[in-house]
N, C-alpha and C positions, 0 to 999 in steps of 0.2 A: 397328662396324656390320656386320651381316650382309646378304649378298645374296639370302638365303632370304624368300620370302616365304611367308605362311599364309593361306590361303583362309578368309575368315569367311563362315558361312552368312548366309542374309538373316534368319533368327530370330534366330540370335544377335545379329546386327548391332541389329537393332531393338529387341531386350530391352535391350542396352545402351544405347541412345540414351534409351530410355523411363526407364531407372534415372537415367541422368546430368540427363535435365531433370527428374526428380521432385526429385532432390536440391536443385537450383538452385530448384525452386519453394517447398520447405520452408524454405531459408536466406533466403529473400526475406520467407518469412512471420514466421519466428522473429525476424528482424531487425526488423521492424516492431512487433512486441508490445513492444519495448523494456522497459521496466520502471526506466529510469535516471532517470526523471524529466525526462528531456527529449523533447519531440514535437513535429512541425510545430506543433499546437495548442498546445503548451503557452505560456502569456501568459510572457515574458519570459526562456523557454528556460531557466531556471536548475535547478541539480542540485540534487535533494532527497536527504538523508541519511536511511538506512533507520532506523525509531524502534526501540528496544529492545523487547522482547515480553514481556510477563509473562502468567502464567495467571493469571485471576481465579477465586473461589471462588464460585458461584453456588448462594443457597438464599434461600428465604422472598422472592422478589420484589426480591433485591439480588445486586449482584456486590461482591464485598469483595476488595481488593488489599492487601498489606503494604507500604509504603513504605520503610522501613529496606534500606538496601543498594541502593538501585535509582535510576534517573533522577529519581525524584519526592522523592527525599530532599531537593533544593535547589531552592528557588523558580526557575521559570522552564522547569524539567524537563518531558519528555513522555515518555509510552510508549503503546503499543498493547498494548490489554488484552485477550486473547482468553479466552472463558469459553463453558460451554454455552448462554448466554442472548444472547449474541451477541458482538460486537467493536465496542471502545470505544477513543476516544483521549482519554486523561485526562492535564492537565497541573497542575503547582503555581501558583497564581496568587499567593499570600502564604505566608505561613507557616502559616496554618490554613485555608486555602481551595484548592478544586481545581475545575477545569471538566472534565466528561466529555462527550462526544458520542458520537454512532452513529460507527462508522469505515465505512460503505457510502456510496461516493460516490453521490449525487442524480444524476448524469449518466448512468450506463449501470451502477451496481451493483456497480464495482469496490472492492476494500478500499483505504480510503487508508492507507498503510503509512509514509510519509515525511514529513518536515519540511525548510523553507528558512528558518532561522532562526524566528519565531514564526508562521510560516505552515506550515500543513498542506498536502502536496499529494499529488492523486490520480496513482499511477503510469501510468494508461491514456491519460488524455487532457489531463492536466495542470491540472484543476483545482484553484484554491488557496482554502482556508478560512482563517479566522480562529481562534485558539485556543478561541473560543465557538462555534465553527460556523457564522459567517457567510460565504457566499460572498465572496472577495476579487476573483478572477476566474473566467471560465468556461472551457469550456462548459457548466461547470453552473449552473442559475437558481435551485435551492432550497438553503436552508441545512440544515446537518446537525441531526439530532435531539440537543436539549439534555435531560441528565438531572442532577436535582437530587443534591447528594452532601453527605456529612457525613464529618467526620474525627474519629477518638476512637481513644485508645491506638495511634497508629503505623498505622491500618489507614484506608484509604478505602473508603466504601461507597457505591455508586452505586443511588440508588433507582429502580427499572424500573416 
């Protein structure tokens, strides 16, 4: 340790103190944004796993997704489909049927991107939805919009 002291100007001290306070504030804000599926308002506080993301092909009021080699190849599999027409949650309900719902949470518009078992979970405030888009637990009060699907030649088509 040195016995010498260096004088710090008031301006330099205030600038350093403001930077430190800003850093603490930002750290607090970012930790509050979560994204891990648990939040103080998250019912049950369960952890959600991120869904695999697939690119959907939009044409003629439809979004198409190839099933082979994806989580949708198995019954019970679910994915997040991103397309220029929107973002959708798609799950395989049996060998020939699929469920497709809009992936925009009805609470505050966050993208629902995770699942806890057979339940979709919003990463922002913990709203939970069934695979058919029904609210299982709030704070969301409205169901996710459902879309009709068809399955032909290994391609799921979402009718918009």
